[in-house]
PAVEX-571856 format. One line per field, with one value per residue: residue number from 1; residue in one letter; y, z, x of N, C-alpha, C in turn. Coordinates in Angstrom, 3 decimals. Last residue first. Example, Ala and Ser with C-alpha at 12.3 -4.5 7.8 and 13.67 -1.06 7.14 Angstrom:
// PAVEX-571856
pos [2 / 1]
code [s / a]
npy [-2.250 / -5.690]
npz [7.080 / 7.800]
npx [12.850 / 13.190]
capy [-1.060 / -4.500]
capz [7.140 / 7.800]
capx [13.670 / 12.300]
cpy [0.030 / -3.300]
cpz [7.870 / 7.800]
cpx [12.900 / 13.200]
This chain:
// PAVEX-571856
pos [120 / 119 / 118 / 117 / 116 / 115 / 114 / 113 / 112 / 111 / 110 / 109 / 108 / 107 / 106 / 105 / 104 / 103 / 102 / 101 / 100 / 99 / 98 / 97 / 96 / 95 / 94 / 93 / 92 / 91 / 90 / 89 / 88 / 87 / 86 / 85 / 84 / 83 / 82 / 81 / 80 / 79 / 78 / 77 / 76 / 75 / 74 / 73 / 72 / 71 / 70 / 69 / 68 / 67 / 66 / 65 / 64 / 63 / 62 / 61 / 60 / 59 / 58 / 57 / 56 / 55 / 54 / 53 / 52 / 51 / 50 / 49 / 48 / 47 / 46 / 45 / 44 / 43 / 42 / 41 / 40 / 39 / 38 / 37 / 36 / 35 / 34 / 33 / 32 / 31 / 30 / 29 / 28 / 27 / 26 / 25 / 24 / 23 / 22 / 21 / 20 / 19 / 18 / 17 / 16 / 15 / 14 / 13 / 12 / 11 / 10 / 9 / 8 / 7 / 6 / 5 / 4 / 3 / 2 / 1]
code [f / i / p / g / e / m / g / q / q / g / g / e / r / r / p / p / s / l / q / e / g / g / e / c / n / a / i / i / d / h / i / e / t / e / t / r / v / i / f / s / p / i / g / a / k / t / l / e / e / i / r / h / a / q / l / p / s / v / r / g / n / l / a / k / v / e / v / y / l / t / k / g / e / k / h / a / v / l / d / p / i / g / n / k / n / t / q / i / l / k / v / v / f / w / g / d / d / t / m / r / k / i / i / k / a / q / t / q / a / e / t / l / p / k / t / i / s / k / p / m]
npy [98.390 / 99.037 / 96.431 / 94.428 / 93.580 / 95.509 / 96.301 / 94.070 / 94.211 / 94.670 / 96.795 / 99.103 / 97.440 / 96.661 / 97.156 / 94.553 / 94.104 / 93.524 / 92.007 / 94.524 / 96.625 / 98.806 / 100.131 / 98.631 / 99.295 / 102.051 / 102.314 / 101.253 / 103.031 / 105.371 / 104.682 / 104.737 / 107.390 / 108.677 / 106.458 / 104.587 / 102.676 / 99.612 / 98.679 / 96.471 / 95.142 / 92.945 / 90.363 / 89.776 / 89.867 / 92.624 / 93.340 / 92.004 / 93.298 / 95.878 / 95.302 / 94.556 / 96.925 / 98.413 / 97.061 / 97.428 / 100.338 / 101.256 / 104.203 / 106.103 / 106.866 / 107.900 / 108.005 / 106.268 / 105.510 / 103.017 / 102.678 / 100.505 / 100.508 / 99.361 / 99.710 / 100.955 / 103.338 / 103.798 / 104.979 / 104.624 / 105.641 / 106.262 / 105.121 / 101.898 / 101.414 / 101.701 / 101.164 / 101.476 / 103.520 / 106.362 / 109.378 / 109.720 / 108.961 / 110.593 / 109.410 / 109.820 / 108.654 / 109.033 / 110.375 / 111.363 / 113.352 / 111.667 / 110.664 / 113.047 / 114.010 / 111.861 / 112.078 / 114.543 / 114.231 / 112.185 / 113.652 / 115.560 / 113.776 / 112.677 / 114.802 / 113.981 / 114.556 / 117.424 / 117.718 / 119.910 / 121.256 / 121.663 / 124.842 / 125.851]
npz [113.490 / 110.511 / 108.874 / 106.837 / 106.756 / 106.224 / 103.587 / 102.137 / 99.985 / 97.517 / 97.108 / 97.933 / 99.130 / 98.531 / 101.077 / 102.665 / 101.356 / 101.001 / 98.214 / 96.169 / 95.462 / 94.860 / 97.282 / 98.174 / 96.387 / 96.607 / 99.286 / 99.032 / 97.299 / 98.894 / 100.966 / 99.558 / 98.850 / 101.285 / 103.479 / 105.517 / 107.461 / 108.437 / 108.758 / 108.863 / 108.524 / 110.753 / 111.706 / 113.914 / 112.897 / 112.698 / 115.450 / 116.272 / 114.753 / 115.862 / 118.393 / 117.846 / 116.981 / 119.284 / 121.024 / 119.718 / 117.481 / 114.709 / 113.891 / 110.907 / 108.515 / 107.321 / 109.997 / 110.096 / 111.081 / 110.911 / 110.422 / 109.792 / 108.152 / 107.065 / 104.962 / 104.468 / 103.065 / 105.097 / 107.675 / 109.667 / 112.182 / 113.039 / 114.670 / 116.301 / 119.808 / 122.053 / 124.579 / 124.708 / 125.198 / 123.631 / 122.241 / 119.464 / 116.159 / 113.798 / 111.372 / 108.245 / 105.930 / 102.473 / 99.999 / 99.154 / 100.906 / 103.068 / 102.144 / 101.851 / 104.434 / 105.794 / 104.491 / 105.298 / 108.040 / 108.129 / 107.137 / 109.229 / 111.400 / 110.550 / 108.036 / 104.884 / 104.158 / 102.306 / 99.375 / 98.296 / 95.232 / 94.145 / 93.386 / 90.382]
npx [104.769 / 103.336 / 101.441 / 100.793 / 98.211 / 96.418 / 97.083 / 99.509 / 102.366 / 103.531 / 105.071 / 102.515 / 99.579 / 96.133 / 93.602 / 91.776 / 88.363 / 84.995 / 83.603 / 81.835 / 80.332 / 81.535 / 81.860 / 84.131 / 86.132 / 86.161 / 87.010 / 89.565 / 90.834 / 90.724 / 92.394 / 94.849 / 95.007 / 95.542 / 97.340 / 97.066 / 94.918 / 93.708 / 90.269 / 87.533 / 84.330 / 83.079 / 83.133 / 84.510 / 87.064 / 87.273 / 87.309 / 89.735 / 91.622 / 91.465 / 92.289 / 94.989 / 96.038 / 95.782 / 97.603 / 100.040 / 99.813 / 101.462 / 103.177 / 103.924 / 104.910 / 102.544 / 100.069 / 96.990 / 93.709 / 91.503 / 88.177 / 85.401 / 82.301 / 79.131 / 76.292 / 73.882 / 74.808 / 77.454 / 79.604 / 82.521 / 84.668 / 88.125 / 90.197 / 89.589 / 90.311 / 91.944 / 89.562 / 86.159 / 84.494 / 86.018 / 86.629 / 86.647 / 86.018 / 84.408 / 82.288 / 80.669 / 78.787 / 79.586 / 79.709 / 82.083 / 82.556 / 83.266 / 85.786 / 87.198 / 87.239 / 88.534 / 91.079 / 91.928 / 92.161 / 94.190 / 96.351 / 96.586 / 97.150 / 99.602 / 101.053 / 102.601 / 106.048 / 107.132 / 108.854 / 111.251 / 112.075 / 115.439 / 116.997 / 118.377]
capy [98.348 / 99.244 / 97.706 / 94.984 / 92.522 / 94.975 / 97.310 / 94.509 / 94.095 / 93.572 / 95.698 / 98.833 / 98.510 / 96.320 / 97.444 / 95.557 / 93.546 / 94.410 / 91.845 / 93.382 / 95.434 / 97.950 / 100.586 / 98.631 / 97.910 / 101.476 / 102.836 / 100.603 / 101.687 / 105.381 / 104.799 / 103.450 / 106.438 / 108.896 / 107.441 / 105.607 / 103.446 / 100.626 / 98.908 / 97.334 / 95.477 / 94.391 / 90.565 / 89.967 / 88.525 / 91.893 / 93.865 / 91.738 / 91.920 / 95.654 / 95.706 / 93.552 / 95.707 / 98.793 / 97.066 / 96.137 / 99.675 / 100.656 / 102.846 / 105.895 / 106.295 / 106.899 / 108.654 / 106.431 / 106.323 / 103.530 / 103.074 / 101.142 / 100.095 / 100.036 / 99.220 / 99.711 / 102.257 / 104.211 / 104.227 / 105.222 / 104.718 / 106.553 / 106.527 / 102.756 / 101.311 / 101.052 / 101.656 / 100.439 / 102.498 / 105.277 / 108.599 / 110.469 / 108.500 / 110.526 / 109.899 / 109.506 / 109.357 / 108.268 / 110.012 / 110.169 / 113.674 / 112.421 / 109.673 / 112.110 / 114.816 / 112.256 / 110.849 / 114.253 / 115.211 / 111.918 / 112.493 / 115.980 / 114.653 / 111.756 / 114.351 / 114.503 / 113.697 / 116.667 / 117.641 / 118.648 / 121.406 / 120.955 / 123.578 / 125.994]
capz [114.941 / 111.215 / 109.600 / 107.006 / 106.979 / 107.562 / 104.644 / 102.370 / 101.320 / 97.664 / 97.625 / 97.248 / 99.118 / 98.368 / 99.717 / 102.709 / 101.756 / 101.354 / 99.639 / 96.407 / 96.000 / 93.804 / 96.392 / 98.856 / 96.539 / 95.286 / 98.908 / 99.961 / 96.979 / 97.569 / 101.194 / 100.139 / 97.786 / 100.608 / 102.427 / 105.640 / 106.199 / 108.805 / 108.042 / 109.570 / 107.818 / 110.499 / 110.384 / 114.109 / 113.198 / 111.497 / 114.597 / 116.894 / 114.473 / 114.369 / 118.232 / 118.520 / 116.056 / 118.068 / 121.372 / 119.810 / 118.822 / 115.212 / 114.408 / 112.154 / 109.444 / 106.660 / 109.047 / 110.579 / 110.227 / 111.729 / 109.730 / 110.754 / 108.242 / 108.153 / 105.130 / 105.228 / 102.372 / 103.840 / 107.259 / 108.550 / 111.858 / 112.255 / 114.684 / 115.220 / 118.749 / 120.822 / 124.153 / 124.242 / 126.261 / 123.677 / 123.436 / 120.290 / 117.572 / 114.371 / 112.728 / 108.977 / 107.169 / 103.690 / 100.594 / 98.402 / 99.580 / 103.120 / 102.351 / 100.759 / 103.410 / 106.220 / 104.429 / 103.764 / 107.485 / 108.571 / 106.415 / 107.810 / 111.458 / 110.745 / 109.374 / 105.650 / 104.250 / 103.593 / 99.907 / 98.994 / 96.478 / 93.990 / 94.171 / 91.279]
capx [104.446 / 104.513 / 101.576 / 102.174 / 99.243 / 96.424 / 96.957 / 98.152 / 101.733 / 102.581 / 105.750 / 103.746 / 100.495 / 97.547 / 94.215 / 92.721 / 89.680 / 85.993 / 84.006 / 82.840 / 79.623 / 81.359 / 80.777 / 82.829 / 85.727 / 85.908 / 85.666 / 88.625 / 90.671 / 90.015 / 90.866 / 94.337 / 94.869 / 94.281 / 97.165 / 98.157 / 95.081 / 94.802 / 91.437 / 88.406 / 85.600 / 83.067 / 82.469 / 83.104 / 86.550 / 87.350 / 86.366 / 88.370 / 91.386 / 91.059 / 90.970 / 94.115 / 96.067 / 95.042 / 96.157 / 99.515 / 99.999 / 100.133 / 103.123 / 103.219 / 105.859 / 103.313 / 101.010 / 98.347 / 94.540 / 92.585 / 89.454 / 86.298 / 83.701 / 79.879 / 77.625 / 73.858 / 73.903 / 76.868 / 78.384 / 81.788 / 83.679 / 86.932 / 89.916 / 90.044 / 89.313 / 92.533 / 90.755 / 87.261 / 84.692 / 84.988 / 86.772 / 87.585 / 85.863 / 85.737 / 82.377 / 81.868 / 78.541 / 79.756 / 78.406 / 81.543 / 82.281 / 82.184 / 84.709 / 87.050 / 86.595 / 87.238 / 90.201 / 91.742 / 91.294 / 92.789 / 95.885 / 96.354 / 96.018 / 98.461 / 100.936 / 101.485 / 104.956 / 107.154 / 107.531 / 111.042 / 111.336 / 114.190 / 116.834 / 117.254]
cpy [99.013 / 99.229 / 97.814 / 96.265 / 93.085 / 94.077 / 96.703 / 95.433 / 94.595 / 93.388 / 94.515 / 97.676 / 98.140 / 97.528 / 96.972 / 95.912 / 94.688 / 93.720 / 92.737 / 93.177 / 94.227 / 96.662 / 99.697 / 99.100 / 97.809 / 100.088 / 102.183 / 101.080 / 100.887 / 103.910 / 104.791 / 103.527 / 105.107 / 107.896 / 107.564 / 106.637 / 104.549 / 101.324 / 99.878 / 97.446 / 96.636 / 94.750 / 92.036 / 90.351 / 88.686 / 90.532 / 93.036 / 92.144 / 91.505 / 94.196 / 95.555 / 93.947 / 94.729 / 97.662 / 97.485 / 96.102 / 98.284 / 99.987 / 102.437 / 104.446 / 105.985 / 106.182 / 107.575 / 107.214 / 106.500 / 104.279 / 103.608 / 101.420 / 100.999 / 99.599 / 100.029 / 99.019 / 100.943 / 103.018 / 104.817 / 104.347 / 105.373 / 105.396 / 106.866 / 104.215 / 102.250 / 100.945 / 100.958 / 101.181 / 101.390 / 104.413 / 107.583 / 109.713 / 109.088 / 110.184 / 109.636 / 110.215 / 108.880 / 109.165 / 109.189 / 109.540 / 112.562 / 112.834 / 110.507 / 111.221 / 113.879 / 113.042 / 111.160 / 113.131 / 114.954 / 113.016 / 112.101 / 114.848 / 115.139 / 112.621 / 113.404 / 113.961 / 114.378 / 115.764 / 116.802 / 118.726 / 120.016 / 121.102 / 122.960 / 124.736]
cpz [115.685 / 112.703 / 110.282 / 107.774 / 107.180 / 107.806 / 105.972 / 103.579 / 101.311 / 99.034 / 97.843 / 97.872 / 98.204 / 98.359 / 99.724 / 101.333 / 101.836 / 101.845 / 99.900 / 97.899 / 96.255 / 94.196 / 95.252 / 98.010 / 97.194 / 95.492 / 97.543 / 99.569 / 97.741 / 97.138 / 99.962 / 100.384 / 98.340 / 99.521 / 101.889 / 104.532 / 106.372 / 107.404 / 108.719 / 108.914 / 108.565 / 109.839 / 110.072 / 112.842 / 113.462 / 111.802 / 113.367 / 116.013 / 115.117 / 114.148 / 116.732 / 118.238 / 116.585 / 117.143 / 120.080 / 120.124 / 118.837 / 116.481 / 114.949 / 112.570 / 110.764 / 107.581 / 108.384 / 109.493 / 110.832 / 110.858 / 110.834 / 110.170 / 109.244 / 108.009 / 106.186 / 105.408 / 103.139 / 103.412 / 105.924 / 108.063 / 110.680 / 112.178 / 114.090 / 115.304 / 117.685 / 119.730 / 122.939 / 123.856 / 125.945 / 124.980 / 123.487 / 121.586 / 118.395 / 115.760 / 113.185 / 110.381 / 108.051 / 104.888 / 101.880 / 99.075 / 98.738 / 101.776 / 102.471 / 100.926 / 102.257 / 105.086 / 104.790 / 103.622 / 106.024 / 108.043 / 106.752 / 106.940 / 109.958 / 110.718 / 109.380 / 107.096 / 105.183 / 103.554 / 101.230 / 99.679 / 97.001 / 95.331 / 94.078 / 92.112]
cpx [105.538 / 104.174 / 102.886 / 102.280 / 100.640 / 97.520 / 97.011 / 98.134 / 100.306 / 101.938 / 104.812 / 104.484 / 101.687 / 98.424 / 95.661 / 93.369 / 90.673 / 87.261 / 85.132 / 83.083 / 80.473 / 80.698 / 80.485 / 81.689 / 84.336 / 85.432 / 85.235 / 87.204 / 89.607 / 89.787 / 90.115 / 92.836 / 94.341 / 93.991 / 95.793 / 98.077 / 96.147 / 95.074 / 92.409 / 89.799 / 86.273 / 84.368 / 82.392 / 82.398 / 85.009 / 86.701 / 86.169 / 87.259 / 90.031 / 90.891 / 90.502 / 92.601 / 95.081 / 95.000 / 95.307 / 98.017 / 99.478 / 100.496 / 101.774 / 103.194 / 105.246 / 104.340 / 101.882 / 99.155 / 95.896 / 93.560 / 90.371 / 87.624 / 84.376 / 81.336 / 78.375 / 75.168 / 73.950 / 76.006 / 77.917 / 80.724 / 82.842 / 85.995 / 88.524 / 89.504 / 89.834 / 91.549 / 91.262 / 88.461 / 85.714 / 85.278 / 85.677 / 87.826 / 87.015 / 85.532 / 83.838 / 81.941 / 79.700 / 79.416 / 78.446 / 80.268 / 81.684 / 81.663 / 83.305 / 85.833 / 86.264 / 86.510 / 88.784 / 90.858 / 90.970 / 91.789 / 94.390 / 95.754 / 95.574 / 97.139 / 99.700 / 101.502 / 103.828 / 105.856 / 107.594 / 109.658 / 111.056 / 113.402 / 115.457 / 117.113]
């Protein structure tokens, strides 16, 4: 019997899972469709006085230079901002945030952090 091959989730599927996960955990999540700033991350989430931005990418998705620049701008302004490719990564971010710890990008396989190893 042939093994079933699981296709990677699309960016839209990953985003839907992340929105559901965060909403289920009590976050107020807004999907940003059109803003006055091109390259702004896909999602902004609020919970208990905390705000974070999330750029969702498929596993093989590429972050544009403008998106990377916007995330850097937000981070320098003190607003936690992340590139997330899996539901597991958002789980780690939520756990850090709800634990009262300083938010930092989750570690990926190979030791890379979410913001330090995006595929451009």
